[in-house]
C-alpha positions as CSV (number, residue, x, y, z in Angstrom):
1,X,-11.4,18.6,44.1
2,X,-9.6,17.7,40.9
3,X,-11.9,16.5,38.1
4,X,-11.2,13.0,36.8
5,X,-9.5,13.0,33.4
6,X,-11.7,12.3,30.5
7,X,-11.0,8.8,29.1
8,X,-9.6,9.1,25.6
9,X,-10.6,6.7,22.9
10,X,-9.4,5.8,19.4
11,X,-11.1,6.9,16.2
12,X,-13.9,4.4,15.9
13,X,-14.9,5.5,12.4
14,X,-11.4,4.5,11.2
15,X,-11.5,1.2,13.1
16,X,-15.0,0.3,11.9
17,X,-14.0,1.1,8.3
18,X,-10.9,-1.0,8.5
19,X,-12.9,-4.0,9.9
20,X,-15.4,-3.7,7.1
21,X,-12.6,-3.7,4.5
22,X,-11.1,-6.8,6.1
23,X,-14.4,-8.7,6.1
24,X,-15.2,-7.6,2.5
25,X,-11.6,-8.6,1.6
26,X,-12.1,-12.1,3.0
27,X,-15.5,-12.4,1.2
28,X,-14.1,-11.2,-2.2
29,X,-10.9,-13.2,-1.9
30,X,-12.7,-16.5,-1.4
31,X,-15.1,-15.8,-4.3
32,X,-12.1,-14.9,-6.5
33,X,-9.6,-17.5,-5.4
34,X,-11.7,-20.6,-4.9
35,X,-11.3,-21.9,-8.5
36,X,-7.5,-21.3,-8.5
37,X,-7.2,-22.9,-5.0
38,X,-9.1,-26.0,-6.1
39,X,-7.1,-26.4,-9.4
40,X,-3.6,-25.8,-7.9
41,X,-3.9,-27.1,-4.4
42,X,-7.2,-29.2,-4.3
43,X,-8.5,-26.8,-1.7
44,X,-10.9,-24.0,-2.6
45,X,-10.1,-22.4,0.8
46,X,-6.3,-22.4,0.4
47,X,-5.8,-18.7,-0.3
48,X,-8.5,-17.6,2.2
49,X,-7.0,-19.7,5.1
50,X,-3.6,-18.2,4.5
51,X,-5.0,-14.7,4.3
52,X,-7.1,-15.2,7.5
53,X,-3.9,-16.4,9.3
54,X,-1.9,-13.3,8.2
55,X,-4.8,-11.0,9.0
56,X,-5.1,-12.4,12.5
57,X,-1.5,-11.7,13.1
58,X,-2.0,-8.2,11.7
59,X,-5.0,-7.6,13.9
60,X,-3.0,-8.7,17.0
61,X,-0.2,-6.3,15.8
62,X,-2.7,-3.5,15.3
63,X,-4.0,-3.9,18.9
64,X,-0.5,-3.8,20.3
65,X,0.5,-0.8,18.2
66,X,-2.7,1.0,19.2
67,X,-1.9,0.7,22.8
68,X,1.8,1.8,22.7
69,X,2.4,5.6,22.8
70,X,3.6,6.4,19.3
71,X,6.3,8.7,20.7
72,X,8.1,5.5,21.7
73,X,8.8,4.8,18.0
74,X,10.9,7.9,17.6
75,X,13.9,6.1,19.1
76,X,13.4,3.2,16.7
77,X,12.9,5.2,13.6
78,X,16.5,5.2,12.4
79,X,17.2,1.5,13.3
80,X,13.9,0.5,11.5
81,X,15.0,2.3,8.4
82,X,18.5,0.8,8.4
83,X,16.9,-2.7,8.9
84,X,14.7,-2.1,5.9
85,X,17.8,-1.3,3.9
86,X,19.5,-4.5,5.0
87,X,16.5,-6.6,4.3
88,X,16.0,-5.1,0.9
89,X,19.7,-5.7,0.1
90,X,19.3,-9.3,1.1
91,X,16.4,-9.7,-1.3
92,X,18.7,-8.9,-4.2
93,X,21.2,-11.7,-3.2
94,X,19.1,-14.4,-1.5
95,X,15.6,-13.4,-2.2
96,X,13.0,-15.9,-3.5
97,X,11.5,-15.4,-6.9
98,X,7.8,-16.0,-7.7
99,X,6.1,-15.3,-11.0
100,X,9.3,-13.7,-12.3
101,X,9.7,-11.2,-9.5
102,X,12.3,-11.5,-6.7
103,X,10.6,-9.8,-3.7
104,X,10.5,-12.3,-0.9
105,X,12.7,-13.5,1.9
106,X,12.2,-16.9,3.5
107,X,12.8,-18.0,7.0
108,X,12.0,-21.7,7.2
109,X,8.3,-22.2,6.2
110,X,7.6,-18.5,6.5
111,X,8.2,-15.8,3.8
112,X,7.6,-12.1,3.7
113,X,8.2,-9.1,1.5
114,X,10.6,-6.6,3.1
115,X,9.2,-3.9,0.9
116,X,6.0,-3.9,2.9
117,X,8.0,-3.3,6.1
118,X,10.0,-0.6,4.3
119,X,6.8,1.5,3.8
120,X,6.2,1.7,7.6
121,X,9.9,2.2,8.3
122,X,10.0,5.1,5.9
123,X,7.0,6.8,7.4
124,X,8.5,6.6,10.9
125,X,12.0,7.6,9.7
126,X,10.8,10.7,7.7
127,X,8.5,11.8,10.5
128,X,11.4,11.6,12.9
129,X,13.7,13.4,10.5
130,X,11.3,16.2,9.7
131,X,10.6,16.8,13.3
132,X,14.3,17.0,14.0
133,X,14.9,19.6,11.3
134,X,11.8,21.6,12.4
135,X,11.7,25.1,11.0
136,X,14.6,24.4,8.7
137,X,12.2,22.5,6.4
138,X,11.5,25.8,4.6
139,X,15.1,25.7,3.1
140,X,15.4,24.0,-0.2
141,X,18.7,22.2,0.7
142,X,17.0,20.7,3.7
143,X,14.1,19.5,1.6
144,X,16.5,17.9,-0.9
145,X,18.4,16.3,2.0
146,X,15.3,14.7,3.4
147,X,14.3,13.3,0.0
148,X,17.8,12.1,-0.8
149,X,17.8,10.2,2.5
150,X,15.2,7.8,1.2
151,X,16.7,7.3,-2.3
152,X,18.7,4.3,-1.1
153,X,15.6,2.4,-0.1
154,X,13.8,3.6,-3.2
155,X,16.6,2.2,-5.4
156,X,16.9,-1.1,-3.6
157,X,13.2,-1.8,-3.6
158,X,12.8,-0.5,-7.1
159,X,15.3,-2.9,-8.4
160,X,12.7,-5.7,-8.1
161,X,9.5,-3.8,-7.3
162,X,9.0,-0.5,-9.1
163,X,5.4,0.0,-7.9
164,X,6.4,-0.1,-4.2
165,X,9.4,2.2,-4.9
166,X,6.9,4.7,-6.4
167,X,4.7,4.5,-3.3
168,X,7.7,5.1,-1.0
169,X,8.8,8.1,-3.1
170,X,5.2,9.3,-3.0
171,X,5.1,9.0,0.8
172,X,8.3,11.1,1.0
173,X,6.9,13.8,-1.3
174,X,3.6,14.1,0.7
175,X,5.4,14.3,4.1
176,X,7.8,16.9,2.8
177,X,4.9,18.9,1.3
178,X,2.9,18.7,4.6
179,X,6.0,19.9,6.6
180,X,7.1,22.7,4.4
181,X,5.6,26.2,4.6
182,X,6.6,27.0,1.1
183,X,5.2,25.6,-2.2
184,X,7.2,27.1,-5.0
185,X,10.2,24.9,-4.3
186,X,8.1,21.8,-5.0
187,X,8.3,22.7,-8.7
188,X,12.0,22.0,-8.6
189,X,11.5,18.9,-6.5
190,X,9.0,17.7,-9.0
191,X,11.4,18.2,-11.9
192,X,14.1,16.2,-9.9
193,X,11.5,13.5,-9.3
194,X,10.6,13.2,-12.9
195,X,14.2,13.1,-13.9
196,X,15.0,10.4,-11.4
197,X,12.0,8.2,-12.6
198,X,13.0,8.7,-16.2
199,X,16.5,7.5,-15.6
200,X,15.2,4.6,-13.4
201,X,12.8,3.5,-16.2
202,X,15.4,3.7,-18.8
203,X,17.8,1.4,-16.9
204,X,15.7,-1.7,-17.6
205,X,14.2,-2.5,-21.0
206,X,11.2,-4.4,-19.6
207,X,10.1,-1.1,-17.9
208,X,9.9,0.6,-21.2
209,X,8.2,-2.4,-22.7
210,X,5.4,-1.9,-20.2
211,X,4.7,1.5,-21.6
212,X,4.3,0.0,-25.1
213,X,2.0,-2.8,-23.7
214,X,-0.1,-0.1,-21.9
215,X,-0.7,1.8,-25.1
216,X,-1.6,-1.3,-27.2
217,X,-2.2,-4.3,-25.0
218,X,-3.8,-6.2,-27.8
219,X,-0.5,-6.3,-29.7
220,X,1.5,-8.0,-27.0
221,X,1.2,-11.4,-25.3
222,X,1.8,-9.7,-22.0
223,X,-1.2,-7.5,-22.6
224,X,-3.5,-10.6,-22.1
225,X,-4.0,-10.0,-18.4
226,X,-5.0,-6.3,-19.0
227,X,-7.4,-7.2,-21.7
228,X,-9.1,-9.9,-19.7
229,X,-9.4,-7.6,-16.7
230,X,-11.1,-5.0,-18.9
231,X,-13.5,-7.6,-20.2
232,X,-14.4,-8.4,-16.6
233,X,-15.0,-4.8,-15.8
234,X,-17.1,-4.3,-18.9
235,X,-19.3,-7.4,-18.4
236,X,-20.2,-6.4,-14.9
237,X,-22.4,-3.6,-15.9
238,X,-24.3,-1.6,-13.3
239,X,-25.1,-4.3,-10.7
240,X,-22.7,-7.1,-11.7
241,X,-23.3,-10.8,-12.4
242,X,-23.6,-11.6,-8.7
243,X,-21.2,-12.9,-6.1
244,X,-19.4,-16.0,-7.3
245,X,-20.7,-15.7,-10.8
246,X,-17.5,-14.3,-12.4
247,X,-16.4,-15.9,-15.7
248,X,-13.1,-14.2,-16.0
249,X,-11.8,-15.6,-12.7
250,X,-12.0,-19.2,-14.1
251,X,-8.4,-19.0,-15.5
252,X,-9.0,-16.1,-17.9
253,X,-7.5,-13.4,-15.6
254,X,-4.2,-15.0,-14.4
255,X,-3.8,-15.0,-10.6
256,X,-7.1,-13.0,-10.2
257,X,-6.8,-13.0,-6.4
258,X,-3.7,-10.7,-6.6
259,X,-3.3,-7.4,-8.4
260,X,-6.4,-7.8,-10.6
261,X,-9.0,-8.5,-8.0
262,X,-10.7,-5.2,-8.5
263,X,-11.7,-6.3,-12.0
264,X,-13.5,-9.4,-10.6
265,X,-15.2,-7.1,-8.0
266,X,-16.5,-5.0,-11.0
267,X,-17.6,-8.1,-12.8
268,X,-19.5,-9.6,-9.8
269,X,-20.7,-6.5,-8.0
270,X,-20.9,-4.1,-11.0
271,X,-20.4,-0.3,-10.8
272,X,-22.5,0.0,-7.7
273,X,-20.5,-2.5,-5.7
274,X,-17.1,-1.2,-6.9
275,X,-18.2,2.3,-6.0
276,X,-19.2,1.2,-2.5
277,X,-15.7,-0.3,-2.0
278,X,-14.1,2.9,-3.3
279,X,-16.3,4.9,-0.8
280,X,-14.9,2.9,2.1
281,X,-11.3,3.7,1.0
282,X,-12.3,7.4,0.7
283,X,-13.7,7.3,4.3
284,X,-10.4,5.7,5.4
285,X,-8.3,8.4,3.8
286,X,-10.6,11.1,5.2
287,X,-10.2,9.8,8.8
288,X,-6.4,9.8,8.3
289,X,-6.6,13.4,7.2
290,X,-8.8,14.4,10.3
291,X,-6.3,12.6,12.6
292,X,-3.3,14.3,11.0
293,X,-4.9,17.7,11.3
294,X,-5.9,17.3,15.0
295,X,-2.8,15.3,16.2
296,X,-1.2,16.7,19.4
297,X,2.2,17.2,17.8
298,X,4.1,17.2,14.5
299,X,5.3,13.6,14.9
300,X,1.8,12.2,15.2
301,X,0.5,14.4,12.4
302,X,3.2,13.2,10.1
303,X,2.6,9.5,10.9
304,X,-1.1,9.9,10.1
305,X,-0.2,11.9,6.9
306,X,2.2,9.2,5.8
307,X,-0.3,6.5,6.3
308,X,-2.8,8.5,4.4
309,X,-0.3,8.9,1.5
310,X,0.5,5.2,1.6
311,X,-3.2,4.1,1.3
312,X,-4.2,6.8,-1.1
313,X,-1.3,6.2,-3.6
314,X,-1.7,2.4,-3.4
315,X,-5.4,2.4,-4.0
316,X,-5.1,4.8,-6.9
317,X,-2.3,2.9,-8.5
318,X,-4.1,-0.5,-8.2
319,X,-7.4,0.8,-9.7
320,X,-5.6,2.8,-12.4
321,X,-3.6,-0.3,-13.4
322,X,-6.7,-2.6,-13.5
323,X,-8.6,0.0,-15.7
324,X,-5.5,0.4,-17.9
325,X,-5.2,4.1,-17.0
326,X,-1.5,3.7,-16.3
327,X,1.0,0.9,-17.2
328,X,0.9,-2.3,-15.2
329,X,2.9,-1.9,-12.0
330,X,1.9,-5.0,-10.0
331,X,0.5,-3.4,-6.9
332,X,-2.1,-5.0,-4.6
333,X,-5.4,-3.5,-3.4
334,X,-5.1,-2.9,0.3
335,X,-7.0,-5.3,2.6
336,X,-8.6,-7.0,-0.4
337,X,-5.9,-8.6,-2.6
338,X,-4.2,-11.8,-1.5
339,X,-1.0,-11.0,0.3
340,X,-0.1,-11.9,3.9
341,X,2.8,-9.5,4.4
342,X,0.8,-6.6,2.9
343,X,-2.2,-7.0,5.1
344,X,-0.2,-7.7,8.2
345,X,1.9,-4.5,8.0
346,X,-1.1,-2.4,6.8
347,X,-3.0,-3.4,10.0
348,X,0.0,-2.6,12.2
349,X,0.2,0.8,10.4
350,X,-3.5,1.3,11.2
351,X,-2.8,0.5,14.8
352,X,-0.1,3.2,14.9
353,X,-2.5,5.8,13.5
354,X,-5.2,4.7,16.0
355,X,-2.7,5.4,18.8
356,X,-2.2,8.9,17.4
357,X,-6.0,9.4,17.4
358,X,-6.1,8.0,21.0
359,X,-3.8,10.8,22.2
360,X,-5.7,13.7,20.5
361,X,-6.6,16.3,23.1
């Protein structure tokens, strides 16, 4: 008599960690944005309500993605990448501009950032492309071909959103590194990457200006946000002022609910609370790594590795910017910062990885 097949289940450690981050994100977002919401929209729940709506869509998308065999997406990898190119091109011509950055497309009352979709599309596209090349990935010309294939989206996104372009490029480097059996060739790949970024930075004067502001924020008007964020971090101490007790969020840190939300976390929760949040992100990255290692095939392994690279690079960049370790790049903290498009596509990406874990033998 044939034994019944063991029922497979998703990675619950990953799922629980994501749910915790979502709940903490709502809690922190309300504490951080209530003042701005009341002043600008006469509604202290304004930002929270919009984030909860986007998160609900994202959770629904995560459930759907988690229940669709990830192999299905191989046939959509190229169309998704081409769509991301079209959408990013449209941003340059008919995109909406907020706070000096043109990053959004609007469809009636709804707007979204195509660059967030581009991250997921690039993960699927590169995973498909690397699987297609297979053992040829050990050849330098193939490595370069794979990296060159994503330069169009890096250039289009980078025209208005340098930080996301860096994330996309980072995802590409990580996936190529994972897929290649040789390491020496990455020295040349690194040299090419540094050269590309140098040229890209030099094309626009404001990018070079950010380097000067980073070195001496007190000398520039645009360094105000960085300084206020550092004041918030310093005043938090070990255990923080307490939830809701931040002073810097009362207009001192501009748009505190966005890129600089980690500074308010440090102020209200202190080093201990900020360390707990970082620990959750580390657990998330660890689960991605475990799933990538144990995936049943290369395509699933690359999807998990790409998601790991995405989260890891974005968290590192955000915290590094807030602490003025690197120049300001305008990147959000996953699941915590205000941003509907970001949280929605992040959760769908999590659903994709959950499906990979669901099919692990």
